[in-house]
C-alpha positions in Angstrom: 9.1 31.6 -8.1 11.5 31.1 -10.7 9.6 27.5 -11.6 6.5 29.7 -12.4 8.6 32.3 -14.1 9.7 29.6 -16.2 6.3 28.3 -17.3 5.7 32.1 -19.0 9.0 32.3 -20.7 9.9 29.1 -22.0 6.8 29.2 -23.7 7.6 32.3 -25.3 10.7 31.6 -26.2 9.8 28.7 -28.2 7.1 30.3 -29.9 9.2 33.4 -30.9 12.0 30.9 -32.1 9.8 28.0 -33.5 6.3 29.6 -34.9 7.8 33.2 -36.0 5.0 34.0 -38.5 2.3 32.7 -35.6 4.5 33.2 -32.5 1.4 35.3 -30.9 -1.1 32.8 -31.4 1.5 29.9 -30.5 2.1 31.4 -27.2 -1.3 32.1 -26.7 -2.3 28.1 -27.0 0.8 27.1 -25.2 -0.2 29.1 -22.1 -3.7 27.9 -22.2 -2.0 24.6 -21.7 -1.5 25.6 -18.3 -4.8 24.2 -17.4 -3.1 21.2 -17.0 -2.6 21.7 -13.6 -5.9 22.0 -12.9 -5.4 18.3 -11.1 -3.5 20.0 -8.3 -6.8 20.8 -7.1 -8.0 17.4 -6.2 -4.3 17.0 -3.9 -3.8 17.7 -0.6 -2.8 19.9 0.1 -3.4 21.9 -3.3 -0.4 23.4 -3.1 3.0 21.2 -1.8 6.5 23.2 -2.7 8.4 19.9 -1.9 6.0 17.9 -4.0 6.9 16.3 -7.5 4.2 17.0 -9.7 5.3 14.3 -12.5 4.0 10.9 -11.4 1.8 12.4 -8.6 -1.1 14.4 -10.5 -3.3 12.4 -12.8 -2.5 14.6 -15.7 1.1 14.5 -15.1 1.9 11.0 -15.4 3.1 8.7 -17.9 0.6 7.7 -20.0 -0.6 11.4 -20.3 2.5 12.9 -21.3 2.6 9.7 -23.5 -0.7 11.5 -25.1 1.0 14.8 -25.2 4.2 13.8 -27.0 1.7 12.3 -29.4 0.2 15.7 -30.0 3.4 16.9 -31.4 3.0 14.6 -34.6 -0.4 16.1 -35.5 -0.3 19.4 -37.1 -3.7 20.4 -35.8 -2.5 19.9 -32.4 1.1 20.9 -32.4 0.6 24.1 -30.4 -1.2 21.8 -27.7 1.3 19.2 -27.7 4.5 21.6 -27.3 2.8 23.4 -24.6 1.9 20.3 -22.8 5.7 18.9 -23.3 7.3 22.1 -22.3 4.8 22.2 -19.0 6.0 18.5 -18.5 9.8 19.1 -18.7 9.8 22.1 -16.7 7.6 20.5 -13.8 10.1 17.7 -14.6 13.4 19.5 -14.2 11.6 21.1 -10.9 11.5 17.6 -9.4 15.2 17.1 -10.1 16.3 20.5 -8.7 
């Protein structure tokens, strides 16, 4: 449950602190990046609380994560990149804990 709450709160905090003038738009875009979890639908079982998403699901692999980081350098896609990187960091932390 904490993991899911962090997926909502972390982007909000980043949006408020880093994108103060457009924080609502930034937060909306970052929340929309949660669609990256669609790759969980091809797993069996779809949800396993003990499974580490990073490296298991196709959109949570090393190459996609490198692409998400590259989006940070493109101003037009920065909000998307930030949202995806936050998502992957939270999923990575969840794997450790």
